[in-house]
C-alpha positions in Angstrom: -1.3 16.9 -1.1 1.9 18.2 0.5 0.1 19.2 3.7 -1.6 15.8 3.9 1.7 14.1 3.6 3.3 16.3 6.3 0.3 15.8 8.6 0.6 12.0 8.2 4.3 12.1 8.7 3.9 14.3 11.8 1.4 11.9 13.3 3.8 9.0 12.7 6.6 10.9 14.4 4.4 11.4 17.5 5.8 8.6 19.6 4.0 8.9 22.9 0.4 8.5 21.6 0.0 5.0 23.2 2.6 5.2 26.0 -0.1 6.3 28.5 -2.5 3.4 27.7 -3.1 0.6 30.2 -1.5 -2.3 28.3 0.9 -5.2 28.7 4.0 -3.4 27.4 3.2 -0.2 29.1 3.4 -1.9 32.5 6.8 -3.5 31.7 9.9 -1.8 33.1 11.4 0.3 30.3 14.9 -1.2 30.7 13.4 -4.8 30.5 11.5 -3.6 27.4 14.6 -2.3 25.7 16.6 -5.5 26.4 13.7 -7.8 25.3 13.0 -6.0 22.1 16.7 -5.8 21.3 16.7 -9.6 21.7 13.8 -9.7 19.2 15.9 -7.7 16.8 18.9 -10.1 17.3 16.6 -13.0 16.7 15.5 -11.5 13.4 19.1 -10.8 12.4 20.3 -14.4 12.9 17.2 -15.9 11.2 18.0 -17.4 7.8 14.5 -18.4 6.8 11.0 -16.9 6.7 9.5 -19.1 9.3 11.3 -17.8 12.4 10.7 -14.2 11.1 7.0 -14.9 10.7 6.9 -16.3 14.2 8.6 -13.2 15.6 6.3 -10.9 13.7 3.3 -12.8 15.1 4.6 -12.3 18.6 5.0 -8.5 17.9 1.5 -8.3 16.5 0.2 -10.1 19.6 2.1 -7.7 21.9 0.8 -4.8 19.9 -2.8 -6.0 20.4 -2.3 -6.6 24.1 -0.8 -3.1 24.5 -4.0 -1.4 23.2 -2.3 -0.2 20.0 -4.3 0.0 16.7 -3.1 -2.8 14.5 -3.9 -0.8 11.4 -1.8 2.2 12.7 1.0 -0.1 13.7 1.2 -1.8 10.3 1.0 1.5 8.5 3.8 2.9 10.6 6.2 -0.1 10.1 5.5 -0.6 6.4 6.2 2.9 5.1 9.6 4.0 3.9 12.2 1.6 5.3 10.7 -1.8 4.5 9.7 -0.6 1.0 13.2 0.8 0.5 14.7 -2.5 1.7 12.5 -4.4 -0.8 13.8 -2.2 -3.6 17.4 -2.8 -2.5 16.9 -6.6 -2.3 15.1 -6.9 -5.7 18.3 -7.6 -7.7 18.7 -10.8 -5.7 15.8 -12.3 -7.5 17.7 -12.1 -10.8 21.3 -12.7 -9.8 20.9 -15.7 -7.5 21.3 -19.1 -9.2 18.6 -21.7 -8.8 15.3 -22.9 -10.1 14.0 -20.5 -12.8 10.6 -19.0 -12.4 10.4 -17.5 -15.9 12.5 -16.2 -18.8 12.2 -12.6 -19.7 13.7 -11.4 -23.0 14.8 -7.8 -23.1 16.3 -7.6 -26.6 19.7 -9.3 -26.4 19.4 -9.5 -22.6 17.9 -12.6 -20.9 16.6 -12.3 -17.3 15.6 -15.3 -15.3 14.2 -14.8 -11.8 14.7 -17.7 -9.5 12.9 -19.3 -6.6 16.1 -19.1 -4.4 16.5 -15.4 -5.3 12.9 -14.6 -4.5 13.3 -16.3 -1.1 16.5 -14.4 -0.4 14.9 -11.1 -1.3 11.8 -11.9 0.8 13.8 -13.0 3.8 16.0 -9.8 3.7 12.9 -7.5 3.4 11.0 -9.3 6.1 14.0 -9.2 8.4 14.2 -5.5 8.0 10.4 -5.3 8.6 10.6 -7.2 11.8 13.5 -5.1 13.1 11.5 -1.9 12.3 8.4 -3.3 13.9 10.3 -4.1 17.1 11.8 -0.6 17.4 8.4 0.9 16.7 6.7 -1.2 19.4 9.3 0.0 21.8 9.0 3.7 21.1 5.1 3.5 21.0 4.8 1.9 24.4 7.6 3.8 26.2 7.8 7.5 27.0 10.8 9.2 25.5 12.2 10.3 28.8 12.1 6.6 30.0 13.9 5.5 26.8 16.6 8.0 27.6 16.9 6.7 31.2 17.1 3.1 29.9 19.9 4.1 27.5 21.8 5.7 30.4 21.3 2.5 32.5 22.8 0.5 29.6 25.9 2.8 29.8 25.5 4.1 26.2 27.9 7.1 25.5 26.6 10.4 26.8 27.2 12.1 23.4 25.0 9.5 21.7 22.2 10.1 24.3 22.4 13.9 23.9 22.3 13.6 20.1 19.3 11.3 20.3 17.4 13.8 22.5 18.2 16.8 20.3 17.5 14.9 17.0 14.1 13.7 18.2 13.0 17.1 19.4 14.3 18.9 16.4 12.9 16.6 13.7 9.4 17.0 15.2 9.9 20.7 15.3 11.1 20.8 11.7 8.2 18.7 10.4 5.7 20.8 12.3 7.2 24.1 11.0 7.0 22.7 7.4 3.3 21.7 7.9 2.4 25.2 9.3 4.1 26.9 6.3 2.2 24.7 3.8 -1.1 25.3 5.7 -0.5 29.1 5.7 0.2 29.1 2.0 -3.0 27.1 1.3 -5.1 29.4 3.5 -4.0 32.4 1.4 -4.7 30.6 -2.0 -8.1 31.4 -3.5 -7.9 29.1 -6.4 -5.7 26.2 -7.5 -2.3 27.4 -8.8 -0.8 26.3 -12.1 1.7 23.5 -11.8 4.7 25.7 -12.6 3.6 28.3 -10.1 3.1 25.6 -7.5 6.6 24.3 -8.0 8.0 27.9 -7.6 6.1 28.3 -4.4 7.4 25.0 -3.2 11.0 26.0 -4.0 10.5 29.3 -2.1 9.1 27.5 0.9 12.0 25.1 1.0 14.5 27.9 0.9 12.7 29.7 3.8 12.4 26.4 5.7 16.2 25.8 5.3 17.0 29.3 6.7 14.6 28.8 9.6 16.0 25.4 10.3 19.6 26.8 10.4 18.5 29.6 12.7 16.6 27.4 15.1 19.2 24.7 15.4 21.2 26.4 18.2 18.1 27.9 19.8 16.5 24.5 20.2 19.5 23.1 22.0 19.9 26.1 24.3 16.2 26.0 25.1 16.5 22.3 26.1 19.5 23.2 28.3 17.5 26.0 29.9 14.7 23.5 30.7 17.1 21.1 32.4 18.3 18.8 29.7 20.4 16.0 31.4 20.6 12.5 30.0 22.2 11.4 33.3 19.7 9.3 35.1 19.3 9.3 38.9 18.7 6.0 40.7 15.2 7.0 41.7 14.2 7.8 38.2 13.4 4.2 37.2 11.4 1.6 39.0 13.0 -1.6 40.1 12.4 -4.9 38.2 9.3 -6.8 39.3 8.4 -10.4 38.8 6.5 -9.6 35.6 9.5 -7.8 34.2 11.7 -10.7 34.8 9.2 -13.1 33.2 8.9 -10.9 30.1 12.7 -10.7 29.8 13.0 -14.5 30.3 10.4 -15.1 27.6 12.3 -12.9 25.1 15.6 -14.6 26.0 13.9 -18.0 25.4 12.6 -16.9 22.0 16.1 -15.7 21.1 17.7 -19.0 22.1 15.1 -21.0 20.1 15.6 -18.9 17.0 19.3 -19.1 17.4 19.1 -22.9 17.6 16.7 -23.3 14.7 17.0 -20.2 12.4 20.6 -20.8 11.6 19.8 -24.1 9.9 18.3 -22.5 6.9 20.0 -21.7 3.6 22.8 -19.1 3.8 22.0 -15.7 2.4 21.4 -12.1 3.4 
């Protein structure tokens, strides 16, 4: 079970699976892509109702399909972890927001009344997070990591932030891969299924060994990247110039942002 989870998580962390496909977003200039999808995120942030968020998510799904990305893989990737966590965080809004009562729940002396307004606030907050996560995932799935770094440099982001992003990405993937190999090695040496208590002890031992390995490899990973020419400083020839299609894509994203800004703010106030 642990090895299956780590394998799935490792596959989800592999960002460049679809970057080499011949799709719409793969042909767009990386810098235009970063700016456009950032505008998508801003559009989701300023939206106060579900309708603009649903429209943005529909655009993202369309771009996903036009970029030759599996819809099932994309939805699995954007639904796990963060949106579910956001839904758990927003769930109290259902019960503390005044409005039209949906039901009355009696828990001894405590009376709980979920409301329609609270449900809409919680759904809007969760869907907003979902759209933001989907936008970021669409960006990293269709853009090579090196191009993302060049785009970040073109946007004049701090050099320290760029270096930390590079090291973190490489190191997280290495960490997950090492954990998967340890679990796989343990399973290959196990003849029969271990008792639950023994399995927990083995897991605790593996976590300890993994912590030591992670500590020892931290500096070596960075030094190895430096030896291979790590430099987040982009050269002018590293990124292609904007073409007509890039400007059209950027203009379309800006148009969506302006429309959402004009209409999405008219909804009820909330998260």
